[in-house]
C-alpha positions, 0 to 999 in steps of 0.5 A, spaced: 500 500 500 502 506 498 502 513 502 498 517 497 492 520 500 485 520 496 485 526 491 479 531 489 475 530 483 479 532 477 477 538 473 478 538 466 483 542 462 479 545 456 485 546 451 489 541 449 497 542 448 499 541 441 506 543 438 513 542 440 515 542 447 519 548 446 514 553 443 509 550 449 513 552 454 515 559 452 508 560 451 506 558 458 512 563 461 509 569 457 502 567 459 503 566 466 505 573 467 498 575 466 497 572 473 502 577 476 504 584 476 507 585 469 509 591 465 510 591 457 517 594 455 518 594 448 519 587 446 519 584 453 514 583 458 517 584 465 513 581 472 515 584 479 513 581 486 511 586 490 513 582 496 520 580 495 526 582 491 528 575 490 531 575 483 527 568 481 520 572 482 522 578 478 524 577 471 522 579 464 521 574 458 522 576 450 516 576 445 517 570 440 522 572 435 524 579 439 530 583 436 531 588 441 534 595 440 539 598 445 534 603 447 529 597 448 535 594 453 536 600 456 529 601 458 528 594 461 534 595 465 532 602 467 525 599 469 528 594 474 533 599 477 527 604 478 523 598 482 529 596 486 530 589 482 536 586 479 535 586 471 534 579 469 531 574 464 528 567 464 526 564 457 527 559 452 532 561 447 529 557 441 523 562 441 527 568 441 534 567 438 537 574 437 536 576 444 542 573 448 547 577 443 543 584 444 543 583 452 550 581 452 552 587 448 549 591 454 553 587 459 548 582 461 551 575 463 549 568 463 547 565 470 545 558 467 543 554 462 538 549 464 534 543 461 527 543 461 524 536 462 517 534 461 512 529 462 506 527 458 500 523 460 502 516 461 509 517 461 511 517 468 512 510 472 508 510 479 513 512 484 510 512 491 512 516 497 518 513 501 516 509 507 514 513 513 512 519 509 505 521 506 503 526 500 497 530 501 494 536 497 494 542 501 488 547 500 487 550 507 491 556 510 495 552 515 497 547 510 499 552 505 503 555 510 506 549 512 508 548 504 511 555 505 515 554 511 518 548 508 520 552 501 523 557 505 527 552 509 529 548 503 531 554 499 535 558 505 530 564 505 533 568 511 526 570 513 520 566 515 514 566 510 509 571 510 502 574 508 505 574 501 508 567 500 501 565 503 497 569 498 501 566 492 500 559 494 492 561 495 492 564 488 496 557 485 490 553 488 484 558 486 487 558 479 487 550 479 494 549 481 496 544 486 500 544 492 503 538 495 506 537 502 510 531 504 509 529 512 513 525 516 507 519 518 510 519 525 510 526 527 506 530 522 511 534 521 512 537 514 518 535 511 517 537 503 513 541 498 512 542 491 507 545 486 504 546 479 503 553 478 496 552 474 494 550 467 494 554 461 492 551 454 493 544 457 500 546 459 503 546 467 509 548 470 512 544 476 516 548 481 518 549 488 520 542 490 524 542 496 525 537 502 528 539 509 535 537 510 534 531 514 530 528 510 534 529 503 536 523 499 530 518 501 526 519 494 521 524 497 523 530 491 522 525 486 516 522 489 513 529 490 514 531 482 511 524 480 505 525 484 504 532 482 505 531 474 500 525 474 495 528 478 495 534 473 495 529 467 489 526 471 486 533 471 487 534 463 494 537 463 497 534 456 504 537 458 508 538 465 514 541 464 520 543 469 527 546 469 532 542 473 538 545 476 544 541 475 544 538 482 537 536 481 537 533 474 538 526 476 532 526 480 527 528 475 530 524 469 530 518 474 523 519 476 521 519 468 521 526 466 525 527 459 529 533 456 525 537 451 528 544 451 533 549 454 532 555 459 537 561 459 537 565 465 541 572 464 542 578 469 546 585 470 549 585 476 
């Protein structure tokens, strides 16, 4: 018997995903900006988090096929600086191949190139939670706050989670996203969490998977990723994608996710 809990009834996703995975991921990133505070700056769309200066929550994406001029890049930098944020971009380079050179000319440097891994319905083998660990979907504030606490601990955030973190997770659930919490079955302590941000056009992003240090290297992260992806597919999502940092790639590939594209991170520090 596995450690999954019963899940709420699936809600179908109306628009099936079709086309190359790189195009679907690039489109998802831009579309997801409509859910957050954003600003149009020439051929760029920038999103800003009013609660946090974390660079991972404040960045821009280029339009498909964008060919930014020096004035466009200067305006982008000015906007970030005015808001007290680090000028930064995250995007799929296949969708805008001329952007990187324009940014490098302006002094931006590449923080990283990370693989985009995906799953499709039926592509992932079952992966129960390790013995002594349960996985449940969070919906109530207390559960969401547990998820936020785990994320802050796992990612080394210096401050405890606040109202902004709780608001983000509430919004994730409201728009059809999923938040999973892994718990120690003996104590009930939250030891891991992760989420799917909410579907757009049959595509969803799996992100923020984190496990507290004493519980790492037990297979919890991989189990949470499969749990989230399979439940998303059960609800009608045709493509679930994630970006894998170097130390995480083996976890997701071992869980059954496959390479489909690349994402680039650039910033002006």
